[in-house]
Rosetta silent file (secondary structure, phi, psi, omega in degrees, C-alpha in Angstrom):
SEQUENCE: XXXXXXXXXXXXXXXXXXXXXXXXXXXXXXXXXXXXXXXXXXXXXXXXXXXXXXXXXXXXXXXXXXXXXXXXXXXXXXXXXXXXXXXXXXXXXXXXXXXXXXXXXXXXXXXXXXXXXXXXXXXXXXXXXXXXXXXXXXXXXXXXXXXXXXXXXXXXXXXXXXXXXXXXXXXXXXXXXXXXXXXXXXXXXXXXXXXXXXXXXXXXXXXXXXXXXXXXXXXXXXXXXXXXXXXXXXXXXXXXXXXXXXXXXXXXXXXXXXXXXXXXXXXXXXXXXXXXXXXXXXXXXXXXXXXXXXXXXXXXXXXXXXXXXXXXXXXXXXXXXXXXXX
SCORE:     score description
SCORE:     0.000 S_00000001
   1 L     0.000  144.364  174.237  -26.215  -36.754   90.043 S_00000001
   2 L  -106.101  155.787 -179.031  -27.659  -39.977   91.394 S_00000001
   3 E  -132.359  150.204  176.987  -25.615  -42.734   93.053 S_00000001
   4 E  -139.806  158.183  173.674  -26.054  -46.459   93.485 S_00000001
   5 E   -70.556  142.262  177.092  -24.269  -49.306   95.195 S_00000001
   6 L   -85.668  103.438 -179.285  -22.009  -51.270   92.863 S_00000001
   7 L    60.508 -140.506 -177.855  -23.492  -54.746   92.931 S_00000001
   8 L   -94.472   49.869  179.630  -23.609  -56.387   96.341 S_00000001
   9 L  -126.108  175.258  174.525  -21.103  -53.962   97.885 S_00000001
  10 L   -95.769    9.382 -176.018  -21.233  -50.818   99.991 S_00000001
  11 L   -80.995  123.482  178.747  -19.445  -48.820   97.290 S_00000001
  12 E   -91.933  125.353  177.299  -21.380  -45.798   96.001 S_00000001
  13 E  -125.256  149.883  176.715  -20.873  -44.964   92.337 S_00000001
  14 E   -66.323  154.226 -177.370  -22.431  -42.280   90.161 S_00000001
  15 L   -67.116  -13.026  170.500  -25.110  -43.439   87.722 S_00000001
  16 E  -123.387  142.776  174.119  -22.689  -42.642   84.931 S_00000001
  17 E  -111.251  136.364  177.235  -19.081  -43.725   84.689 S_00000001
  18 E   -85.115  115.502  175.610  -16.670  -41.728   82.554 S_00000001
  19 E   -79.036  129.754 -170.938  -14.954  -44.042   80.092 S_00000001
  20 L  -106.462   18.691  174.193  -11.381  -42.896   79.556 S_00000001
  21 L   -65.457  -20.961 -178.097  -10.509  -44.683   76.323 S_00000001
  22 L   -74.445   -8.010 -175.109  -10.956  -41.268   74.679 S_00000001
  23 E  -111.424  135.471  177.392   -7.843  -39.908   76.411 S_00000001
  24 L   157.023 -166.000  176.934   -4.266  -40.657   75.431 S_00000001
  25 L  -100.841  111.827 -172.267   -1.573  -40.300   72.810 S_00000001
  26 H   -57.302  -35.148 -177.735   -3.169  -41.043   69.450 S_00000001
  27 H   -67.270  -12.612 -178.475    0.087  -42.246   67.912 S_00000001
  28 H  -112.394   28.110 -176.061    0.193  -45.054   70.487 S_00000001
  29 L  -153.830  164.766 -177.663   -3.320  -46.393   69.928 S_00000001
  30 L   -79.030  -13.910 -177.082   -5.606  -47.748   67.223 S_00000001
  31 L  -105.477  114.565 -178.939   -7.974  -44.759   67.449 S_00000001
  32 L   -74.799   -7.563 -174.814   -6.735  -41.526   65.848 S_00000001
  33 L   -94.141    1.609 -178.704   -9.547  -39.503   67.444 S_00000001
  34 L   -66.159  152.379 -176.707   -8.386  -39.770   71.080 S_00000001
  35 E   -90.136  140.851  175.425   -7.737  -36.519   72.934 S_00000001
  36 L   -74.579  178.508 -174.048   -4.309  -35.463   74.141 S_00000001
  37 H   -61.993  -42.186 -178.958   -3.729  -34.447   77.752 S_00000001
  38 H   -59.060  -39.252 -178.241   -4.460  -30.752   77.215 S_00000001
  39 H   -87.699  -16.229  178.764   -7.856  -31.526   75.711 S_00000001
  40 H   -79.588  -39.230 -171.931   -8.649  -34.385   78.100 S_00000001
  41 H   -58.791  -42.310  178.255   -8.281  -32.500   81.356 S_00000001
  42 H   -61.068  -32.108 -179.843  -11.279  -30.130   80.903 S_00000001
  43 H   -71.914  -42.259  177.353  -13.537  -33.146   80.284 S_00000001
  44 H   -63.308  -41.792  179.082  -12.322  -34.952   83.404 S_00000001
  45 H   -64.213  -41.327  179.427  -12.767  -31.768   85.414 S_00000001
  46 H   -64.384  -40.346  178.448  -16.281  -31.272   84.026 S_00000001
  47 H   -58.109  -43.629  178.341  -17.229  -34.842   84.916 S_00000001
  48 H   -63.013  -42.159  179.608  -16.242  -34.177   88.510 S_00000001
  49 H   -63.242  -31.033  179.400  -18.235  -30.935   88.556 S_00000001
  50 L   -82.145   -2.163  178.115  -21.297  -32.847   87.341 S_00000001
  51 L    96.338    4.168  177.303  -20.972  -35.299   90.238 S_00000001
  52 L   -73.169  124.612  179.439  -19.401  -38.210   88.381 S_00000001
  53 L  -115.915    3.719 -171.510  -17.133  -40.072   90.794 S_00000001
  54 E  -116.131  120.754 -176.826  -16.553  -43.229   88.714 S_00000001
  55 E  -129.079  129.804 -175.606  -13.732  -43.346   86.147 S_00000001
  56 E  -121.824  125.140  175.812  -12.832  -46.358   83.996 S_00000001
  57 L  -134.645 -165.006  178.605   -9.639  -46.844   82.016 S_00000001
  58 L  -159.242  153.397 -179.659   -7.336  -49.742   81.042 S_00000001
  59 L   -62.083  -31.594 -174.970   -3.642  -50.414   80.791 S_00000001
  60 L   -79.065  -18.517 -176.449   -3.924  -50.964   77.039 S_00000001
  61 H   -63.350  117.315 -178.599   -5.644  -47.654   76.238 S_00000001
  62 H    50.087   40.275  174.494   -3.155  -45.621   74.224 S_00000001
  63 H    55.873   42.380  177.136   -0.371  -47.846   75.504 S_00000001
  64 H    89.966  -12.297 -175.993   -0.768  -46.730   79.113 S_00000001
  65 H   -74.705  -22.892  173.712   -1.023  -43.014   78.402 S_00000001
  66 H   -63.162  -46.356  178.604   -4.736  -42.938   79.240 S_00000001
  67 H   -58.843  -41.516 -179.146   -3.884  -44.083   82.772 S_00000001
  68 H   -63.247  -46.028 -179.318   -1.192  -41.423   83.032 S_00000001
  69 H   -64.770  -46.074 -179.518   -3.485  -38.604   81.914 S_00000001
  70 H   -63.807  -43.178 -179.249   -6.364  -39.712   84.138 S_00000001
  71 H   -61.232  -45.058 -179.490   -4.098  -40.158   87.139 S_00000001
  72 H   -66.957  -40.900 -178.852   -2.580  -36.693   86.867 S_00000001
  73 H   -65.853  -44.748 -179.488   -5.934  -35.003   86.306 S_00000001
  74 H   -66.580  -34.026  176.693   -7.636  -36.699   89.248 S_00000001
  75 H   -63.368  -36.903 -178.618   -4.700  -35.874   91.483 S_00000001
  76 H   -80.350  -31.883 -169.244   -5.078  -32.188   90.572 S_00000001
  77 H  -108.812  -14.802 -168.642   -8.866  -31.942   90.593 S_00000001
  78 L  -134.648  161.582  170.904  -10.244  -34.499   93.054 S_00000001
  79 L   -87.991  117.403 -175.288  -10.062  -35.995   96.521 S_00000001
  80 H   -54.251  -35.369 -177.191   -8.802  -39.557   96.011 S_00000001
  81 H   -67.486  -18.852 -179.229  -11.039  -40.880   98.795 S_00000001
  82 H   -98.036   -4.585 -176.090  -14.128  -39.731   96.891 S_00000001
  83 L   -99.583  137.961  172.230  -13.097  -41.184   93.544 S_00000001
  84 E  -104.517  106.745 -172.915  -13.902  -44.686   92.311 S_00000001
  85 E  -107.924  124.836 -177.287  -11.040  -45.477   89.948 S_00000001
  86 E  -122.886  142.924  171.463  -11.159  -48.544   87.728 S_00000001
  87 E  -142.310  176.542 -172.288   -8.687  -50.046   85.288 S_00000001
  88 E  -137.029  160.713 -179.764   -8.317  -53.301   83.376 S_00000001
  89 E  -139.478  140.078  169.914   -5.780  -55.967   82.464 S_00000001
  90 L   165.523  -51.441 -171.428   -5.506  -58.558   79.677 S_00000001
  91 L   -72.332  164.284 -173.647   -4.394  -57.183   76.315 S_00000001
  92 L   -63.818  129.270  178.502   -0.809  -57.109   75.096 S_00000001
  93 L  -115.315  -16.764  174.887    1.402  -54.505   76.717 S_00000001
  94 L  -158.926  161.161 -179.628    4.821  -55.642   75.519 S_00000001
  95 L   -69.148  158.649  178.345    6.391  -58.145   73.159 S_00000001
  96 L   112.005  166.184 -174.069    7.256  -61.622   74.324 S_00000001
  97 L   -67.588  -18.242 -179.618    5.420  -64.714   75.590 S_00000001
  98 L  -115.633   25.757 -176.594    4.258  -63.052   78.827 S_00000001
  99 L   -86.433    1.803 -179.190    3.284  -59.669   77.448 S_00000001
 100 L  -154.904  175.886  174.598   -0.477  -60.262   77.662 S_00000001
 101 L    95.674 -171.666 -173.487   -3.113  -62.430   79.300 S_00000001
 102 L  -124.156   34.153  173.218   -4.228  -63.207   82.836 S_00000001
 103 L   -69.744  165.214  176.157   -1.461  -65.391   84.209 S_00000001
 104 H   -60.181  -41.244  179.188   -0.275  -64.748   87.741 S_00000001
 105 H   -60.428  -46.646 -178.260    2.914  -63.286   86.300 S_00000001
 106 H   -65.262  -46.008 -177.758    1.049  -60.892   84.011 S_00000001
 107 H   -62.788  -46.878 -178.246   -1.438  -59.732   86.645 S_00000001
 108 H   -64.775  -33.038  178.220    1.193  -59.123   89.326 S_00000001
 109 H   -75.331  -45.779 -173.350    3.342  -57.190   86.877 S_00000001
 110 H   -73.160  -31.210  178.095    0.567  -55.147   85.274 S_00000001
 111 H   -64.049  -40.371  179.523   -1.155  -54.035   88.485 S_00000001
 112 H   -66.361  -39.418  178.741    2.085  -52.412   89.653 S_00000001
 113 H   -66.908  -39.732  178.082    2.609  -50.717   86.300 S_00000001
 114 H   -64.484  -44.665  179.609   -0.968  -49.417   86.275 S_00000001
 115 H   -60.678  -39.606  178.873   -0.650  -48.045   89.805 S_00000001
 116 H   -64.471  -44.266  179.808    2.560  -46.251   88.846 S_00000001
 117 H   -66.716  -37.323 -179.356    0.945  -44.687   85.766 S_00000001
 118 H   -77.761  -16.417  179.854   -2.157  -43.693   87.723 S_00000001
 119 L    68.458   39.337 -178.411   -0.074  -42.247   90.543 S_00000001
 120 L  -140.909  159.653  179.155   -2.011  -44.045   93.268 S_00000001
 121 L   -82.939  -17.369 -176.609   -1.434  -46.813   95.814 S_00000001
 122 L  -155.750  157.744  167.570   -4.596  -48.687   94.849 S_00000001
 123 E  -109.932  151.657 -179.948   -7.435  -48.894   92.351 S_00000001
 124 E   -78.277  -32.610 -177.854  -10.986  -49.276   93.523 S_00000001
 125 E  -139.008  117.093  178.845  -11.942  -51.750   90.799 S_00000001
 126 E  -109.989  120.959 -169.551   -9.479  -54.009   88.967 S_00000001
 127 E  -119.447  143.639  170.920  -11.076  -55.765   86.011 S_00000001
 128 E   -83.668  126.790 -170.051  -10.106  -58.531   83.620 S_00000001
 129 L   -74.502  -31.717  175.314  -10.577  -57.023   80.171 S_00000001
 130 L  -152.124  170.755  175.086  -11.372  -60.329   78.430 S_00000001
 131 L   -76.181  138.855  178.407  -11.359  -64.065   79.168 S_00000001
 132 L  -103.753  105.915 -178.018   -7.941  -65.694   78.867 S_00000001
 133 L   -73.419  -11.088 -177.639   -8.316  -69.056   77.148 S_00000001
 134 L   -99.267    0.987 -178.339   -4.651  -69.847   77.783 S_00000001
 135 L  -129.198  132.661  176.562   -4.676  -69.555   81.589 S_00000001
 136 L   -58.129  137.156 -178.730   -6.671  -71.656   84.087 S_00000001
 137 H   -63.142  -27.037  176.585   -9.335  -69.482   85.693 S_00000001
 138 H   -61.569  -40.752  179.255   -8.160  -70.791   89.090 S_00000001
 139 H   -65.713  -42.418  179.916   -4.766  -69.148   88.530 S_00000001
 140 H   -64.484  -46.803 -176.151   -6.372  -65.860   87.505 S_00000001
 141 H   -67.178  -36.487  178.671   -8.817  -65.738   90.408 S_00000001
 142 H   -68.511  -39.469  178.153   -6.171  -66.537   93.015 S_00000001
 143 H   -63.684  -43.088  178.051   -3.868  -63.842   91.613 S_00000001
 144 H   -63.341  -39.664  176.487   -6.690  -61.290   91.686 S_00000001
 145 H   -59.251  -42.419 -179.550   -7.490  -62.323   95.270 S_00000001
 146 H   -68.727  -32.243  175.371   -3.872  -61.709   96.212 S_00000001
 147 H   -62.288  -42.916  178.653   -3.963  -58.286   94.544 S_00000001
 148 H   -66.652  -46.259 -178.242   -6.904  -57.372   96.766 S_00000001
 149 H   -65.617  -24.681  176.681   -5.309  -58.793   99.908 S_00000001
 150 L   -80.634   -3.533  178.619   -2.147  -56.821   99.147 S_00000001
 151 L    81.780   11.964 -177.902   -4.227  -53.637   99.226 S_00000001
 152 L   -89.016  -13.774  175.035   -3.633  -52.836   95.561 S_00000001
 153 E  -147.370  143.873  179.010   -7.322  -53.136   94.625 S_00000001
 154 E   -86.477  -38.433 -178.842  -10.488  -52.776   96.673 S_00000001
 155 E  -140.842  164.469  175.057  -12.755  -54.844   94.404 S_00000001
 156 E  -125.013  151.209 -179.978  -12.448  -56.917   91.239 S_00000001
 157 E  -141.762  173.908 -179.903  -14.632  -57.015   88.148 S_00000001
 158 E  -130.891  169.141 -178.151  -14.858  -58.655   84.735 S_00000001
 159 E  -147.936  138.932  165.633  -15.665  -57.563   81.204 S_00000001
 160 L    47.381   77.886  174.811  -17.065  -58.993   77.968 S_00000001
 161 L  -148.798  175.674  175.715  -17.304  -62.764   78.236 S_00000001
 162 L   -77.724  154.294 -177.051  -19.864  -65.508   77.923 S_00000001
 163 H   -62.227  -37.085 -179.806  -22.215  -66.082   80.846 S_00000001
 164 H   -63.871  -34.091  179.016  -20.921  -69.631   81.414 S_00000001
 165 H   -68.550  -43.841 -179.266  -17.403  -68.250   81.788 S_00000001
 166 H   -63.574  -42.392  178.675  -18.477  -65.617   84.275 S_00000001
 167 H   -63.968  -38.433  178.004  -20.420  -68.173   86.327 S_00000001
 168 H   -62.523  -42.509  179.180  -17.405  -70.493   86.329 S_00000001
 169 H   -63.422  -42.322  177.847  -15.213  -67.668   87.664 S_00000001
 170 H   -62.562  -40.579 -179.711  -17.742  -66.871   90.395 S_00000001
 171 H   -65.879  -43.890 -179.723  -17.909  -70.548   91.350 S_00000001
 172 H   -60.868  -43.008  178.926  -14.127  -70.932   91.508 S_00000001
 173 H   -63.391  -45.175 -179.478  -13.833  -67.895   93.778 S_00000001
 174 H   -65.019  -42.163 -178.593  -16.598  -69.111   96.088 S_00000001
 175 H   -60.345  -37.023 -174.364  -15.239  -72.650   96.202 S_00000001
 176 H  -101.577    1.543 -179.389  -11.782  -71.472   97.283 S_00000001
 177 L    71.729   27.536 -179.443  -12.777  -68.566   99.521 S_00000001
 178 L   -95.192  166.098  178.784  -11.236  -66.038   97.128 S_00000001
 179 L   -59.881  137.733 -174.485  -12.393  -62.527   96.315 S_00000001
 180 L  -100.266  148.476  172.605  -15.462  -62.525   94.101 S_00000001
 181 E   -62.900  138.348  178.380  -16.206  -60.378   91.063 S_00000001
 182 E  -111.302   -8.616 -175.740  -18.600  -57.558   91.951 S_00000001
 183 E  -146.742  157.578  174.984  -19.193  -56.108   88.481 S_00000001
 184 E  -130.172  119.227  175.975  -19.571  -56.954   84.804 S_00000001
 185 E   -99.920  101.445 -173.737  -18.550  -54.452   82.125 S_00000001
 186 L  -125.442  172.380 -176.248  -20.339  -55.693   79.044 S_00000001
 187 E   -88.984  115.105 -176.364  -21.544  -54.531   75.641 S_00000001
 188 L  -154.683  127.020  173.189  -25.145  -53.311   75.836 S_00000001
 189 E  -164.035 -179.351 -175.257  -27.253  -50.729   74.026 S_00000001
 190 L   -62.869  -25.541  179.668  -30.492  -50.446   72.061 S_00000001
 191 L  -106.395    5.519  170.549  -28.982  -51.969   68.916 S_00000001
 192 E  -141.906  100.545 -172.591  -26.973  -54.663   70.714 S_00000001
 193 L  -122.799   20.994 -178.370  -29.028  -56.553   73.299 S_00000001
 194 H   -62.028  -24.324  179.874  -27.605  -60.068   73.190 S_00000001
 195 H   -67.000  -15.848  179.242  -26.556  -59.701   76.848 S_00000001
 196 H   -70.857  -17.839 -174.992  -30.240  -59.830   77.835 S_00000001
 197 L   -71.320  -49.487 -175.956  -30.361  -63.536   77.022 S_00000001
 198 L  -131.244  -41.724 -172.658  -28.063  -64.880   79.741 S_00000001
 199 H   -66.507  -46.195 -178.357  -25.602  -62.361   81.185 S_00000001
 200 H   -64.701  -44.546  175.851  -28.082  -59.833   82.595 S_00000001
 201 H   -60.480  -37.470  177.671  -30.271  -62.478   84.296 S_00000001
 202 H   -63.277  -45.844 -179.603  -27.118  -64.044   85.754 S_00000001
 203 H   -63.551  -38.630  178.118  -25.910  -60.700   87.085 S_00000001
 204 H   -64.299  -43.435 -178.994  -29.300  -59.958   88.610 S_00000001
 205 H   -65.830  -37.874 -176.069  -29.402  -63.351   90.311 S_00000001
 206 H   -94.065    4.833  179.118  -25.839  -63.041   91.637 S_00000001
 207 L    58.936   46.519  179.179  -26.209  -59.360   92.639 S_00000001
 208 L   -98.064  133.058  175.769  -23.492  -58.242   90.222 S_00000001
 209 E   -72.837  136.711 -179.556  -23.272  -54.587   89.227 S_00000001
 210 E  -109.838  123.054 -178.194  -23.555  -54.032   85.478 S_00000001
 211 L  -124.719   77.510 -171.314  -21.545  -51.173   83.947 S_00000001
 212 L   -67.048  141.603  173.733  -22.164  -51.452   80.193 S_00000001
 213 E   -98.445  166.295 -177.990  -19.819  -49.965   77.630 S_00000001
 214 L    54.338   47.320 -177.036  -20.794  -48.485   74.253 S_00000001
 215 L   -66.088  -19.439 -179.625  -24.217  -47.355   75.577 S_00000001
 216 L  -109.924   13.434 -178.703  -24.735  -45.139   72.511 S_00000001
 217 L    52.318   50.823  179.832  -23.373  -47.639   69.972 S_00000001
 218 L    56.039   33.489  175.988  -20.430  -45.351   69.218 S_00000001
 219 L    91.448   -7.036 -176.798  -22.822  -42.465   68.638 S_00000001
 220 L   -64.316  -26.041 -178.916  -25.094  -44.212   66.139 S_00000001
 221 L   -83.098   -3.611 -172.280  -28.078  -43.817   68.455 S_00000001
 222 L  -113.333    0.049 -175.921  -27.620  -40.048   68.734 S_00000001
 223 L  -141.134  166.107  176.396  -27.538  -38.775   65.139 S_00000001
 224 L   -58.351  149.475 -175.319  -29.273  -39.036   61.781 S_00000001
 225 L   -58.346  -35.059 -176.595  -28.530  -42.237   59.923 S_00000001
 226 L   -85.678  -10.303 -176.454  -26.711  -40.405   57.125 S_00000001
 227 L   -78.667  140.612  178.442  -24.664  -38.177   59.450 S_00000001
 228 L  -124.634  161.601  175.748  -21.016  -39.037   60.025 S_00000001
 229 L  -131.344  171.016  177.037  -18.304  -37.929   62.425 S_00000001
 230 H   -57.980  -40.302  179.708  -14.525  -38.180   62.455 S_00000001
 231 H   -67.269  -44.957 -176.768  -14.861  -41.166   64.771 S_00000001
 232 H   -64.348  -27.355 -179.877  -17.497  -42.940   62.691 S_00000001
 233 H   -83.262  -23.145 -173.831  -15.328  -42.565   59.603 S_00000001
 234 H  -116.081  -14.952 -175.266  -12.083  -43.761   61.223 S_00000001
 235 L   -83.645   98.373 -178.193  -13.085  -46.126   64.058 S_00000001
 236 H   -71.806  -24.459  179.209  -12.675  -49.591   62.590 S_00000001
 237 H   -66.072  -47.273 -179.621  -13.665  -51.238   65.883 S_00000001
 238 H   -69.051  -30.464  175.504  -17.152  -49.749   65.873 S_00000001
 239 H   -62.750  -41.277 -179.857  -17.507  -50.581   62.178 S_00000001
 240 H   -67.698  -27.490 -178.977  -16.764  -54.216   62.989 S_00000001
 241 H   -80.151  -34.740 -167.497  -19.357  -54.177   65.773 S_00000001
 242 H  -122.559  -19.416 -174.062  -22.265  -52.552   63.951 S_00000001
 243 H   -62.399  -35.107 -175.198  -21.906  -52.377   60.162 S_00000001
 244 H   -65.257  -24.644 -177.312  -23.111  -55.945   59.581 S_00000001
 245 H  -115.153   21.249 -173.775  -26.527  -55.229   61.140 S_00000001
 246 H   -58.686  -40.711 -177.668  -26.941  -51.637   59.978 S_00000001
 247 H   -63.281  -42.263  179.921  -30.102  -52.244   57.977 S_00000001
 248 H   -70.752  -33.400 -175.695  -31.905  -53.859   60.925 S_00000001
 249 H   -76.733  -21.573 -173.958  -30.644  -51.243   63.370 S_00000001
 250 H   -59.070  -39.596 -178.703  -31.796  -48.257   61.345 S_00000001
 251 H   -63.873  -37.821  178.111  -35.430  -48.588   62.430 S_00000001
 252 H   -64.704  -44.779  178.467  -34.427  -48.526   66.092 S_00000001
 253 H   -59.802  -39.277  179.165  -32.350  -45.387   65.550 S_00000001
 254 H   -67.567  -34.185  178.036  -35.319  -43.770   63.828 S_00000001
 255 H   -71.445  -35.617  173.151  -37.603  -44.620   66.748 S_00000001
 256 H   -58.124  -45.706 -178.837  -35.130  -43.057   69.173 S_00000001
 257 H   -63.324  -40.184 -177.595  -35.269  -39.902   67.057 S_00000001
 258 H   -67.167  -43.298  179.530  -39.079  -39.899   66.951 S_00000001
 259 H   -67.465  -39.574  178.758  -39.493  -40.242   70.724 S_00000001
 260 H   -62.828  -42.638  179.968  -36.822  -37.607   71.337 S_00000001
 261 H   -65.091  -41.522  179.929  -38.566  -35.180   68.988 S_00000001
 262 H   -63.903  -37.314 -179.594  -41.932  -35.810   70.610 S_00000001
 263 H   -85.149  -15.553 -178.282  -40.494  -35.181   74.066 S_00000001
 264 L    73.278   36.726 -179.861  -38.366  -32.252   72.955 S_00000001
 265 L  -129.248  162.141  175.847  -35.108  -33.729   74.268 S_00000001
 266 L   -64.314  152.264 -179.612  -31.812  -34.813   72.657 S_00000001
 267 H   -61.104  -31.751  179.614  -31.688  -38.365   71.336 S_00000001
 268 H   -58.560  -32.313  178.800  -28.940  -39.204   73.812 S_00000001
 269 H   -63.809  -40.017 -177.662  -31.495  -38.778   76.612 S_00000001
 270 H   -70.502  -46.628 -178.317  -33.736  -41.470   75.138 S_00000001
 271 H   -62.241  -41.748 -179.291  -30.948  -43.969   74.447 S_00000001
 272 H   -77.083  -34.412  178.024  -29.472  -43.584   77.931 S_00000001
 273 H   -61.592  -39.137  176.531  -32.834  -43.471   79.705 S_00000001
 274 H   -59.277  -44.307 -178.056  -33.623  -46.881   78.210 S_00000001
 275 H   -69.274  -39.702  179.783  -30.358  -48.249   79.569 S_00000001
 276 H   -63.805  -27.039 -179.823  -30.782  -46.650   82.999 S_00000001
 277 L   -92.198    0.663 -179.304  -34.150  -48.373   83.331 S_00000001
 278 L   -90.544  118.240  178.111  -32.777  -51.775   82.307 S_00000001
 279 L   -78.940  144.869   -2.548  -32.135  -54.056   85.288 S_00000001
 280 L  -102.136   48.214 -178.394  -29.593  -54.659   86.724 S_00000001
 281 E   -62.972  130.476  179.529  -27.654  -51.821   85.074 S_00000001
 282 L   -98.874  -53.587 -173.959  -25.762  -49.722   87.630 S_00000001
 283 L  -153.617  103.058  174.355  -23.768  -47.168   85.645 S_00000001
 284 E   -59.973  144.101  179.428  -23.408  -46.940   81.864 S_00000001
 285 E   -94.370  114.326 -177.720  -19.888  -46.012   80.764 S_00000001
 286 E  -104.077  134.750  173.439  -20.001  -42.876   78.655 S_00000001
 287 E   -95.395  147.324 -178.408  -17.179  -41.696   76.447 S_00000001
 288 L  -144.150  131.450  172.876  -16.791  -37.962   75.870 S_00000001
 289 L  -118.898    1.269  174.972  -14.640  -35.899   73.545 S_00000001
 290 L  -139.517  151.537  177.886  -16.605  -32.680   74.112 S_00000001
 291 H   -59.828  -36.143 -178.281  -17.958  -31.034   77.255 S_00000001
 292 H   -63.312  -29.045  178.450  -21.441  -31.129   75.726 S_00000001
 293 H   -60.649  -40.901  179.194  -21.282  -34.931   75.565 S_00000001
 294 H   -68.919  -47.704 -177.984  -21.137  -35.046   79.366 S_00000001
 295 H   -61.516  -41.864  179.112  -23.810  -32.424   79.920 S_00000001
 296 H   -65.965  -39.558 -178.637  -26.168  -34.136   77.479 S_00000001
 297 H   -64.643  -46.770 -177.945  -25.603  -37.535   79.062 S_00000001
 298 H   -62.236  -30.553  178.015  -26.294  -36.377   82.607 S_00000001
 299 H   -61.112  -20.936 -179.504  -29.544  -34.815   81.404 S_00000001
 300 H   -66.690  -18.833  179.885  -30.851  -38.321   80.737 S_00000001
 301 H   -62.832  -23.790 -178.223  -31.294  -38.826   84.475 S_00000001
 302 H   -89.621   -0.398 -177.676  -34.407  -36.673   84.345 S_00000001
 303 L  -103.801  124.395  175.548  -36.064  -38.769   81.609 S_00000001
 304 L  -118.756  114.844 -178.013  -38.273  -41.714   82.540 S_00000001
 305 L   -76.807  145.996  175.847  -39.586  -43.688   79.598 S_00000001
 306 L   -79.871  164.617  178.159  -43.103  -45.094   79.607 S_00000001
 307 H   -62.322  -34.783  177.911  -43.743  -48.790   79.072 S_00000001
 308 H   -67.437  -39.153  177.972  -45.170  -47.972   75.618 S_00000001
 309 H   -65.407  -42.256  178.612  -42.034  -46.035   74.688 S_00000001
 310 H   -62.902  -42.957  178.986  -39.809  -48.869   75.839 S_00000001
 311 H   -62.256  -39.601  179.164  -41.871  -51.369   73.843 S_00000001
 312 H   -64.817  -39.821  179.915  -41.609  -49.179   70.751 S_00000001
 313 H   -69.677  -34.999 -174.012  -37.834  -48.950   71.080 S_00000001
 314 H   -87.213  -24.609 -171.238  -37.385  -52.680   71.659 S_00000001
 315 H   -58.188  -40.267 -176.056  -39.884  -54.095   69.156 S_00000001
 316 L   -75.737   -6.989 -171.986  -37.747  -53.840   65.957 S_00000001
 317 L   -63.279  137.644  174.056  -34.723  -55.636   67.454 S_00000001
 318 L  -121.879  154.813 -179.867  -33.474  -58.749   65.687 S_00000001
 319 L   -55.656  140.353  179.700  -30.803  -61.204   66.945 S_00000001
 320 L  -116.645  152.787  172.016  -27.244  -59.994   66.358 S_00000001
 321 L   -60.465  143.736  179.760  -23.967  -61.878   66.061 S_00000001
 322 L   -69.985  125.605  173.897  -22.170  -61.925   69.410 S_00000001
 323 L  -130.866  150.498 -179.066  -19.435  -59.288   69.580 S_00000001
 324 L   104.907  -50.961 -176.825  -17.337  -58.268   72.549 S_00000001
 325 L   -75.678  -19.306 -176.641  -17.102  -61.633   74.272 S_00000001
 326 L  -120.844    0.000    0.000  -14.883  -63.094   71.547 S_00000001
């Protein structure tokens, strides 16, 4: 495993982060393919054995049960001081006018609930899951600053927003002497590259760590175009993200397959190698429902694409509608 600093911090994170949306109680989530605790624990344990020290979840994943499963597994398998544990806040967690969002009330309530579910006194990275159009960013940033000063989070990060919003948040924090975002968890892969227009240059300029989600486009970059899986057939979220541009994306998927065949490696190596070489990406967030998913992903660290290969993969791309930030 390789490690890098997360943005402009001294925090060392593995080059891959294990995304924990795959773990939880399926009946309490929109995805029927999530793994229960018994089937989740071997994957978390395997990630640790492979050198992954970075784990990302969210309060909303399976209605909090992802946090519970991850917390118990890490307590049993890992040294807390060596783990970088991240969670997120924003989406609705209970009925009522204050059951979601990034108000001071919501943040102060949800951080305590997340810590209880995770079984820890602090998280290493506390992230806003989306932009809250109903709360002044000044209120959100001050509340996050207070969470850090209370020792409940070591760093703060953001996810999936427009570049102007992220810059505004950074400015507000700097102006008031509050804790600054150190990371951006955004949507980025070979068939969705809209973040290259503004967000990635902004993050590079501001020394922000980039931890992209959906690096394999929900598996579309790793299999034949006609092949389906239980997730691809039932995951309405990924259908909403990618179905509209499927015809344009097919050529890119085919080029991934051709380069992988020529090199004699799995397609996942090519898709992830492209992302690992994209500045300023720190650690792609990989989801895994099988042990082989982890082993295959880590193998991508040994693949370095040539400039001609990168050009071949990027050439067919056409502009896509923005998804994730809205």
